[in-house]
N, C-alpha and C positions, 0 to 999 in steps of 0.2 A: 181365524178373531178371537182370543179370550171370551169365554164362557161365566157371568156373574151369575149368581143367586142371591138371591133375599134372605139375608141371615138373620137366622133365631139364636137371641142373645136370651140365657137363662135368669136373668138377673132383670130382665123388661116386664116380667110380670110376675105376680104372687102365687103361689101355692095353691090358693086357694081357687086362684082363674086358670090357671094347669090343669087342674081337676074337672073346673066345670068344664072346659076346653075338649077333654079328653072323654067324659062324660058325652059330650055333644057329638061326636066324632061317633061313640062307638054306639049311643041309641038313636041317634036322629039323622047323622048325615050318610053314613053308611048303609040302616037298611033303603034309604032314600036311595043313593047310587045303585044299592043293586037291582033296587025295581025299575031304574030308569038312570042308564049309564049317561056320564058327561057327555057332551059334544065331542071332545077331543080328547084322546089318551095324553096331551102335555099344553099347555097354555104357557106358551112364551112370547115375548114382545120382540121388537126389532134388533134387539142386542141379544139377542138369546138367554134374558132373565126367565128361568121359570117362575109363570107366577103361583101359587099358594091359592086354595079353592077361596080361602078366607084370610084378609088381614087382622094380624091382632095384635096387641102391644109387645106381644115377645117379638113379631118380626120387624121392629125398629131398634136399632141399633145400640142406642142410650136416650134414655130421659135427663139428659143436660140441656136444658133446653134453651137458655144461656149462650151456651158454647154453639150446637148445632143449630138452631133457630134464630134466638134472638127477634130483637124487633126493627120492625120496617126503617129506613133509613142509620140503621146503626151497623157495625161489622156484628158477624160475616155478611151481611145484605141479605140474605137468605129468603126474606120476608119482601123484600123491595128495595131500591137505593132510596126511597124518598120516605117520608113519615106518613104523609098522607096517601100517595101516588095517585089514583083517579080519582079520590074524594076531593083533591083538590084540583087538579084539571085532566081531561082524558088523552090518551095517547094524542101524540102527531097523523094526521089521518093523511097516508102518501097516498098514491096511487102513480107506480114506476112506467113512465110512459116518454114516446118518443117516435118517429116515425117518418117517413121521406125529408123533408126540406124544414128548415127550420121557422118556416111563415106556417106552415101544416099543423108542426107542432106545437108552436107558439099559442095557438086556435085553441089546442085540446089543453095546454096547461090552466087558457084564462075560461074553459070551461070547467073544467074538473075547480078551480078556484069557487069560479060560482057555485057549485054543488056542492060545498063545504068542505072540500077538503083542507089541511090545515099545515101542508108544505108538498114541496113539489120532488119527485125524484125521475130525474133523464135516465133514459135508456138511448144510449149511444149507437150509429151502425157500425157495422165489424171494421171498415178500414179508418175510420177514427179512432176506436180503440187497436190499433196493431199499426198504429202510426204513419199511415197510406192518405193522401190526398184523395179526390174523387177523380183526378183526371190519370191517379197513377194505376199501369196496367193491370196492377193488384188487386187494386177495387170493382174491377167491372165485373157488373151484376150484382153487385153487392150494395150500392150507393143506396143508402134511407130504408134498406130491405128491415133491420131485426132491431133500428133505431134511428134518431135522427144522423144526417149527416152536418158533422162542423168541422170545417178546411180553415177560418179564421176567423178573427173578434168579428167580421162584418156578419157572419154568421151567428156568432154568439149575442149579438147585437138586437139581430129581429131576434131570436129565441126568446130573448127576456124583455121586448118590447113591451111596454105597457103594464109590468108586472112591477114592484118595487121590492127590489135586493133589500132595504132595510128594513121588509115589515113583512118579506118571505123567506120558510129556511127551506134549501135547495140541497136535496142530497145527489151525486153525480156518481150513477155507477162505472168508473174507469179507473183503469188499475196502470198499462203501462206508461198513458199520456197523461194521468193525473196531474202531474206537474203543468203541464202545456193548459190543459183545460182548468186549473185552478186560477191559472194566470190570466187566461182570457174573460174568467168571472170578475177574480179583483178588477180586470181593465174596465168592464161593462160597467161595474158598479161605478168606480171614477167618471163614466160619462154620466151616471145615472146624478151625481154627486152624494153617492154613498161610499165612504173613508171606508178600507179595508179595516180595519178595526171595529166596523158597524155589522161586519156579515155574518152571515150566523149558515152554516148548513156541514156538510160532511164530503168530502170523497171517499170512492174505497180506498184505493192505492193498496191493496192487500196483492203484492205480486207473490208469495210464496204457494198460497189455493190457486194460483196460477200455474205452474208447475204442477201441481198436485193434481187437480182435478179440472179446469176450464183453459188454457193453453191460450191465451192471450198476453201472453208473453213478447216481450221485445228481445231485451238486453238479458245479458248472464247474472245470476246470485247477486253479484258483490258489486259492482255496478249498480243496479236496481238498488239494491239494498244503502245503496250513497245515497242517490236520488229521495228516496225517503226517510231518511232520517234529517237529510237540507231540508225536507216539505215542513219535517219538525220542529228544525231550529226557526224557518224562517215565519213560520205563521206562530210564532211562542212571539213575536218579539211583534210582527205586523198585522195578523188576523187574529186577532184573540181569540176568538168564539168559534173559531173553525176546528169541526174535529176532524184531524188530519190524517185519520186512516180508520176504515169498516174492517175490525180482522174478522174476514167472511166462512163463517164453517154452512152457507146457503149450497154452493156451489158445492161442495165435501159432500154434503147430504143428497144434494142432487145426482151426482155422480155415482151413487148409491151406498154409502157410508151407513150404517148403523148409528142411534141416535149417542149412545155412547164413544164412538169414534168422534161424530161429530164434533160435539165436545173437547172432547181427548187432542184433536188435530187443530181445530183452532185456536185453544189454549197454547198449545206447543209453537204456535205461528206466530201470537202475540208475544211469547217467553222469546222468542227468536227478535224479535223488533225492540222491545224493549231493552236487550242485551245490548243492541245494534246501536241503538240512543244514547243510553251509558258508554258502549266502548268509541264515541264518538266524541266524550268529552259533555256530555248535558246530565243534569243534574237528575233525578229521577219523577221530584216531585214539579219538575219543571213544564213536564208534559205528560205525563200517565193521566193526568183529569181530561184528555182533550183524545184519549182515545176511546174510540169505540168500538161495537161488535156489530154482527148483523148472523141472526141464526133462520133456518128454513122450520117453518111448524108443518107438522106433518100429523097425519091421519091418529094415530094411535092418544087418543085427546089426555089420559092420564100419564105416560110416559112423558110424552111434551114439556105437560107443567112440570113436571120430577126434571128434565132437562133443563130448561129457563133456571127453576132453582138452585138444583147442583151448579151449575156454569158459575152462577154470580158466587156461590159461597167459595168456591176452586180458587177464583181469582183472584176475591178476596185476601186469601190466604197465602195464595203466592206470590202477591205484591206485598203484603206485609213483613212474609217470614224470607221468602227468598232474596225478593229484590230490595228490603228493609224502608221501606215508602214511610213517612212521616204522615201525609196530608191524606187522612180519612177518605179526601176524594178519588185520589190516587187506585183506590182499593176497590173504588165500586165499577161494577160492570155493566155500562149504557148497551143499551142492541136494541137496534130495528130488526122488526120478523116480516117476512116475505111469507105467504102459504105457499104448500108444494108446489113447484111446476110438473115436477115428478110425478104428481096423484092425478095429473088431470088428463080424463079419456078424450078420444075423439067417437068414443062411442057415447051413444044419450049425453048429449053434452052438458045435458039441464044435471044432469045428476052430480055434477063439480059446484053448483052452489051451495048443495049440501055438503061435501068437500070443505071447501074452502069456507063454512060457515063454523065448522067443528074444529079445524085449525085456529082461523082467528081467534075462536073464543079460548083454545090452549095457549095461546100467546098473551090474551087478557088477561088469563087467569095467572099467566107465568109471569107478569109484572112486566113487559115491553115498555120501550118508551115510543116507539114508533111503529107503525105498521103498512104494510102494502097488503090487500087481498087481491088473487089473481082472478080474471075475469073466465065466465064461464067458456067461451070460445076460443079460449089462447092454445089447445090442442090442435085447432085447425088454419089458425092463424093469429095475427095480429088484431089483437080485443078492436070490436064494433064500440060505438059510443053509447049502445044501449045496455052492451055488456060491462062498460068500464061501472055506467051508474048503478048497474044491479053489487057489483062490487065494492062500490064504494057506499051504499045504502046498507050490504053487510056490516060494515062496523057500526057503522050510526045509529042498526036495531041495537048491537050489541051495549053499546055505549050510553046509549038513551033508554032502553025498554026492557033488557034483560036483568039487569040489578045487580051484576057480578061484578061492577066496579064501584058498589056503596059501601063496600066495605076493602081492607088491603088485606091480599093474598087470602080470599077466605077456602082455601081448603087446607092451609097447614092443619096440623093434628092430627090429621086424616092417617091412621094406620098406614094405610096404602100408600098417597103420596109423600108418607117422611120414607116408608122404608124403600121406594123406586128413586128418593133423593140421596138418599143414600146410597145405595149399588152404583149410582152411573156416577156419581162423584167417586167410587174406588175405582170402578174401572177404567175409567179418564185418568185417574193419579197412577195407575197401573204404566196404560199405554204413557207419557210421559215420563216416567221410570224409564222406562225401555229407550224411547227418543232419546234420553239425555243421557244412557249408555252410551247411543251408538255415536254419541260427539254433536247432536244439536239436531235441528228440523231438516238443516238444509242438508247435512249429511246423509240421515234418512231418508230424502227424497231424492239424492244425488244415485244411492243404492235402490230406490223403488219399493223404501219398507211398505212406506204409507199407503201407494197408490196401489199396490199389490194385497193389504191390508184389506182397501176399498173393494176393489176386486174381487178380491175374494166372498165378499158381505153381498154383492151387489150378485151375481150366480147364484146365492143363494136363494134369495129373495126372488130368481128369477125362475130356479125350479119348483120352487114352493109357490108361485103363481101357474106354472105349465103343471102341477100335480095337483092342483086347486085346492091345499093346504092354505094358501091364501086368495082368499075372494073377492076378485075386482068386479062389484055392482055393474053388470054389462056389456063385461067383456069377456070373463071367462066362466060367467053366469048370470042369471036373469038377464040373457040376449034376446033384443027385439029385430023382426026385421025395420031397418031405418033407411028413408031415402037419402038422397044424397047434399050435404048442406048447404044451404043459398043462404043471402045476402051479408058474407063476408066479406072484412075489409082488404082489399089489393091494393100493395103500394105500385100506382100507376108507373109502369117501364121513362116515359118519358122524363121522370123527377133528374137521373142520372145523365139526362144530357143536356138539362136547364141546371144543374147546380155544376155541371162542367164551365157550360157557357157564364157563371155567374163567377167563377174560381178565375178564367180566361182575363176575364175583366177587369176584377180585382188586380193582377199581374200588371194589366196596362195602366192603370190609374196611382198604383200607391208610389212611395218612393222608396223604389229597388235600390238607391244606395245605402238609405236609414237598414234598410234589410237585412242587407251585404255587411254592415260595419255591424249590427244588432249579432248576427250570425256567427263572426270572427272570433266575439267577445264569448259568446257561447260557449265557441270550440274550446277557445283558451280557460276558459272556467271548469269545464268538461275532462280538461287535460290538467289541471292543476287540483287543487284544495279547496278551494272556493266554493262556496253556497253557488248552485246552479241556479238557483230560481232567481235573482235579481234580473242575469243576462233574459235570463227564459219569457221575463216579464216583459221585457225591452224590446226581444224580438215582435212579440204580441202586439205590442202598443204599436210597432212600425206595419204589422198585419204583414209580418211573415206567418207561413201557413204552418200548419200543423204537422205534416210532411218535411216541408225545409226544415224544421228544428229537430222533428223525432232522426229527420235523416243523418243531420250533425251529430246528436247524442250517436246513431249507432256507429260514424264514423270510428267515433274514439273510443265507446264502449263493446262495439260490434253485436251479432248478434245469437241470442240462445237456440240450436237448436236441439230438440228432447229427443229421448228416449224412446225404444217400444220397450216395455216390463212385463217380462214374461214370467 
């Protein structure tokens, strides 16, 4: 991992200030630290940036306000993508949810909407993410466990029953099978009388980070990128309000990356997607405004605020200078944030409420467009209804009671925040330059470079925890004797049996001839150069299953096999 430092610029402060600072260090600071030493020999953040005791004008790289910071709603968007930010309206308050059957998840969604969430965020079970139906041998024991089981349009109809898709924004955390779930969502909208051009939401659809950090890939990189650009092109014409990809740093951070690596590798993935779409014949300004990003909010509040600001500024420059985008909307980095699952502890789980509050506050101070707050018990199980309500109330307290949403980018101008923003941007630029030298992000993934960088960072962090250089309250310090947890949410095993029966019944009553014809058309599109979305949508409307559609695509594109990185 490349170390970064907070640079000191000789032109950043007057001679009088420097003389005053030196006098303070000699006459005030040195006697104080001699009498009572600082609690650490070295202070640094997750990225290894050494932090000075005091941030001053000389620790900010440049006083060029217009170029480095600017105004909200204007290039380079350091201070936010909207002129008024949360003075206009609050961020979208989402709660990532989904478990068991579509019926159970629908009940949770309707509960959340009744409690004040302003957008839905769907979690799918592993078989759905990996392109297997619930009756597949590969799905055994996993149906409905980490998300909702969706096998066909029939399940999707139940999932969104009595939820008006023309009034609710829906985010779906789905990647390899994103094209199929998007088609199902479009078809549900049609059944509700909501045309595709009125649908509003996001599919994650970020396959590159699956190869890097998460593992729910199906196809090799080349056909995967083809499907993604087909989605871009289809939505441009037919679902114009849809965010066609959520380029995700969240899982990169969950895998153990630093804040700088999260920004660098996420934006490197974004560069690859933009280039792939351009190579497919699309004009950059025809799709770039519908790109969205997804970041982690970790524990170090000041570093996290700076991270969001640096990512926004760096992406604006990449789009304007590298890709020559002309439309200011193409320069904007709009992002969703989720608090850090990897920081939640099974020990003293109520401590997680405090962690999530800090992380959510960082996301808001950093200018997020939407936010999910994790629940206190998620290190132990899927969250209970009471825990989900506390997590949502955390966002509402920040929004309505803290005052931080009443002015735009309130920490701007802080010597610390601006210096950290500069350091993160510089560190991320260095990583992106290295990846460019390797021939791009796919070659960097194939060579294991990105995975090794994350592994090394994760290992260093683990050593810090084991050596108590990094204190985890309730885990390696401030430990108490605890009783086993009670009242956890558990998915009933009978759900899998019931889901398989529903799937069997569907196959008996649908028009199987229509399904076969649609799958043949899909196979032809996959083998040719046509857009795969229309035949996928036809197969979905005929109640072809997610597994059947995925199997056709697997048969043409092949299946990717990951390799160990050492």
